[in-house]
C-alpha positions as CSV (number, residue, x, y, z in Angstrom):
1,M,-99.4,-31.0,-66.1
2,I,-100.8,-30.4,-69.5
3,P,-103.3,-27.6,-69.4
4,L,-106.8,-29.2,-69.6
5,S,-108.4,-26.5,-71.6
6,T,-107.3,-25.6,-75.2
7,S,-109.1,-22.1,-74.6
8,Q,-106.5,-21.3,-72.2
9,M,-103.6,-19.0,-73.0
10,L,-100.2,-19.9,-71.9
11,P,-98.3,-17.0,-70.3
12,L,-94.5,-16.8,-71.0
13,F,-91.7,-14.7,-69.9
14,L,-88.3,-14.7,-71.2
15,P,-85.8,-16.2,-68.8
16,W,-83.4,-13.2,-68.6
17,E,-86.6,-11.1,-67.6
18,E,-87.2,-13.3,-64.5
19,G,-85.9,-13.2,-61.0
20,K,-84.3,-16.1,-59.0
21,D,-87.6,-16.8,-58.0
22,G,-88.8,-17.6,-61.3
23,Q,-91.3,-14.5,-61.1
24,P,-91.1,-11.7,-63.9
25,L,-89.2,-8.5,-63.1
26,G,-90.8,-5.1,-63.5
27,G,-91.4,-4.1,-67.1
28,A,-91.1,-7.7,-68.2
29,T,-92.4,-8.5,-71.6
30,R,-95.7,-11.0,-71.2
31,F,-96.2,-13.1,-74.2
32,E,-99.1,-15.6,-74.5
33,A,-99.2,-18.7,-76.4
34,K,-102.2,-21.0,-77.5
35,V,-102.7,-24.2,-75.6
36,A,-102.3,-27.0,-77.9
37,S,-104.9,-29.8,-78.3
38,V,-103.5,-33.4,-78.4
39,I,-104.1,-33.4,-82.2
40,E,-102.3,-30.2,-82.7
41,R,-99.5,-31.4,-80.7
42,Q,-99.2,-34.4,-83.0
43,L,-99.8,-32.6,-86.0
44,F,-96.9,-30.4,-85.0
45,E,-94.7,-33.4,-84.4
46,S,-95.6,-34.5,-87.9
47,E,-94.5,-31.3,-89.6
48,V,-91.3,-31.3,-87.7
49,A,-90.5,-35.1,-89.0
50,S,-91.7,-34.7,-92.7
51,P,-90.1,-32.8,-95.5
52,P,-88.3,-30.2,-95.8
53,Y,-87.2,-30.6,-92.1
54,N,-86.9,-34.4,-91.7
55,A,-86.2,-33.6,-87.9
56,R,-88.0,-36.7,-86.1
57,E,-86.8,-37.0,-82.7
58,V,-83.5,-39.4,-82.2
59,F,-84.4,-41.7,-79.5
60,P,-81.6,-43.3,-77.2
61,W,-82.0,-46.8,-78.7
62,E,-81.1,-45.3,-82.3
63,W,-77.9,-44.0,-81.2
64,A,-77.3,-47.6,-79.3
65,D,-78.2,-49.3,-82.5
66,V,-75.7,-47.4,-84.7
67,A,-73.1,-47.8,-82.2
68,A,-73.6,-51.6,-82.0
69,R,-73.4,-51.8,-85.7
70,A,-70.2,-49.8,-85.9
71,V,-68.3,-51.5,-82.8
72,E,-66.7,-54.3,-84.9
73,T,-65.2,-51.8,-87.4
74,V,-63.9,-49.1,-85.0
75,I,-62.8,-51.3,-82.0
76,A,-60.0,-53.5,-83.1
77,D,-59.4,-55.3,-79.5
78,A,-61.9,-58.1,-79.0
79,D,-62.0,-57.3,-75.2
80,G,-62.5,-53.6,-75.7
81,R,-65.4,-54.4,-78.1
82,E,-66.9,-56.4,-75.3
83,R,-66.5,-53.6,-72.6
84,V,-68.0,-51.0,-75.3
85,R,-71.0,-53.5,-76.1
86,Q,-71.7,-53.4,-72.3
87,V,-71.6,-49.5,-72.3
88,I,-74.0,-49.4,-75.3
89,T,-76.3,-51.8,-73.7
90,L,-76.4,-49.4,-70.4
91,H,-77.1,-46.4,-72.5
92,R,-80.0,-48.2,-74.4
93,T,-81.8,-49.2,-71.2
94,G,-81.2,-45.6,-69.6
95,Q,-78.8,-47.0,-66.8
96,L,-75.5,-45.2,-68.1
97,K,-74.7,-43.9,-64.5
98,A,-71.2,-44.8,-63.5
99,E,-68.5,-42.1,-64.3
100,A,-66.3,-44.7,-65.9
101,D,-69.1,-45.9,-68.2
102,V,-70.3,-42.3,-69.0
103,Q,-66.8,-41.3,-70.2
104,L,-66.4,-44.4,-72.3
105,W,-69.9,-43.9,-74.0
106,G,-68.8,-40.2,-74.5
107,A,-65.6,-41.3,-76.1
108,L,-67.4,-43.6,-78.4
109,C,-69.8,-40.9,-79.4
110,E,-66.9,-38.4,-80.5
111,L,-65.2,-41.3,-82.2
112,L,-68.1,-42.1,-84.3
113,G,-68.8,-38.6,-84.8
114,D,-65.5,-38.2,-86.6
115,T,-65.6,-41.3,-88.6
116,W,-69.0,-43.2,-88.8
117,P,-71.5,-41.8,-91.6
118,E,-74.6,-43.2,-90.0
119,W,-73.8,-41.7,-86.7
120,Q,-73.1,-38.2,-88.4
121,A,-76.5,-38.5,-89.9
122,L,-78.3,-38.9,-86.6
123,V,-76.4,-35.9,-85.2
124,R,-77.4,-33.8,-88.2
125,R,-81.0,-34.6,-87.6
126,K,-80.7,-33.8,-83.9
127,V,-79.0,-30.6,-84.8
128,T,-81.7,-29.7,-87.2
129,R,-84.4,-30.6,-84.6
130,D,-82.9,-28.5,-81.8
131,Q,-82.9,-25.5,-84.2
132,I,-86.2,-25.7,-85.9
133,V,-88.5,-26.8,-83.3
134,P,-88.4,-23.8,-81.1
135,T,-89.0,-21.7,-84.3
136,L,-91.9,-23.6,-85.5
137,A,-93.5,-23.9,-82.0
138,C,-93.6,-20.0,-82.1
139,Q,-95.2,-20.0,-85.4
140,W,-97.6,-22.5,-84.6
141,F,-98.7,-21.3,-81.1
142,L,-97.4,-18.0,-80.1
143,R,-100.4,-15.3,-80.0
144,R,-99.9,-12.3,-77.9
145,R,-97.2,-10.0,-76.7
146,N,-98.0,-7.5,-73.9
147,G,-101.8,-8.4,-74.5
148,E,-101.7,-7.2,-78.2
149,A,-102.5,-10.0,-80.7
150,L,-99.5,-11.0,-83.1
151,P,-100.5,-11.1,-86.7
152,L,-101.6,-14.5,-88.1
153,G,-101.6,-15.8,-91.6
154,Q,-104.8,-17.5,-93.1
155,D,-103.3,-20.7,-91.7
156,R,-103.7,-19.4,-88.3
157,K,-99.9,-19.4,-87.5
158,L,-97.6,-16.3,-87.0
159,T,-96.6,-14.7,-90.1
160,E,-93.0,-14.8,-91.3
161,D,-92.8,-10.9,-90.8
162,A,-94.2,-11.2,-87.2
163,L,-91.5,-14.0,-86.5
164,R,-88.7,-11.9,-88.1
165,E,-89.5,-8.9,-85.7
166,L,-88.7,-11.2,-82.9
167,D,-85.1,-11.4,-81.6
168,P,-83.5,-15.0,-82.5
169,L,-82.8,-15.7,-78.8
170,T,-86.3,-14.7,-77.9
171,V,-87.7,-17.3,-80.6
172,Q,-85.3,-20.0,-79.1
173,A,-86.2,-19.3,-75.5
174,L,-90.0,-18.9,-76.0
175,G,-90.3,-21.9,-78.4
176,A,-88.3,-24.1,-76.0
177,R,-90.8,-23.4,-73.5
178,I,-93.9,-23.8,-75.7
179,Y,-92.6,-27.0,-76.9
180,R,-92.2,-28.2,-73.2
181,S,-95.6,-27.2,-72.4
182,L,-97.0,-29.5,-75.2
183,Y,-96.1,-32.5,-73.0
184,G,-96.9,-30.8,-69.8
185,W,-93.2,-30.7,-68.4
186,D,-93.5,-28.9,-65.1
187,A,-89.7,-27.5,-65.9
188,A,-90.8,-25.6,-68.9
189,K,-91.3,-22.4,-66.9
190,N,-88.0,-22.6,-65.6
191,S,-86.1,-23.9,-68.4
192,D,-83.8,-21.6,-70.4
193,G,-82.5,-24.2,-72.9
194,P,-83.8,-24.4,-76.6
195,S,-83.0,-28.3,-76.9
196,P,-86.4,-30.3,-76.7
197,S,-85.0,-33.5,-78.1
198,G,-84.1,-36.8,-76.6
199,A,-80.6,-38.0,-75.4
200,G,-77.9,-37.1,-77.9
201,P,-74.1,-36.6,-77.8
202,T,-72.6,-33.5,-76.5
203,T,-68.9,-33.1,-75.8
204,S,-66.8,-33.0,-72.4
205,P,-63.3,-31.8,-72.1
206,K,-62.4,-34.5,-69.5
207,P,-61.2,-37.8,-71.0
208,A,-61.5,-41.1,-69.4
209,A,-58.3,-43.0,-69.2
210,S,-59.9,-46.2,-70.7
211,A,-61.2,-44.2,-73.5
212,S,-58.2,-42.0,-74.4
213,K,-57.7,-43.8,-77.9
214,A,-61.3,-42.7,-78.9
215,R,-61.0,-39.0,-77.8
216,A,-63.3,-38.3,-75.1
217,G,-66.6,-36.7,-75.3
218,R,-69.9,-37.0,-72.9
219,P,-73.3,-37.4,-74.2
220,S,-76.6,-36.3,-72.6
221,T,-78.1,-39.6,-70.9
222,R,-81.7,-37.9,-70.3
223,K,-84.4,-40.4,-71.3
224,S,-86.7,-39.4,-73.7
225,P,-90.4,-39.2,-72.3
226,S,-92.7,-42.1,-73.2
227,T,-95.7,-39.9,-73.9
228,R,-94.2,-38.5,-77.1
229,R,-95.6,-41.3,-79.4
């Protein structure tokens, strides 16, 4: 649930300083982040999407649109193209569940990642977003460490020096949790991952027989939350 009061502070602990029950271990560092208003959340998204980062979220239908445009060129066999189009449609609508379909989509992702410039541009945008969002989230909203205020600039954001003093893994872990809290994701407390963006290709070493010519890979099929825009 999204916190109702922006005067609240969000307590944060590093995942490696928590027990299996999610509670902080003795001596764990307690960080606190400012709870963002809805306007602040949208301004944050605007900064991420604007130059110099140009890291707007890549939505599932964008991957599907590019894949659909590429099919005619990268798949020579007419029957194969039709099968791939079916899988693209499943991905677009969030219904990519059968293992054979997932493997075929992953193989197509890897093929396009190797050969298709428009797809490669989406991958670059996603990677940039995955890297920059946690850092910017810390800069915008992180406020305290063990009860002591962290230094802020005139823009009321964490200073560059204060950011530099934090270990990069700490920034990634805290920033991911801060970002997830902007949308009220209950998983924020228990998620270690720094990747807050929507569905995009990742790789898998297990190829599907029907997709061996395209080199196998498996993308994440997590649907993007409808509350983002």
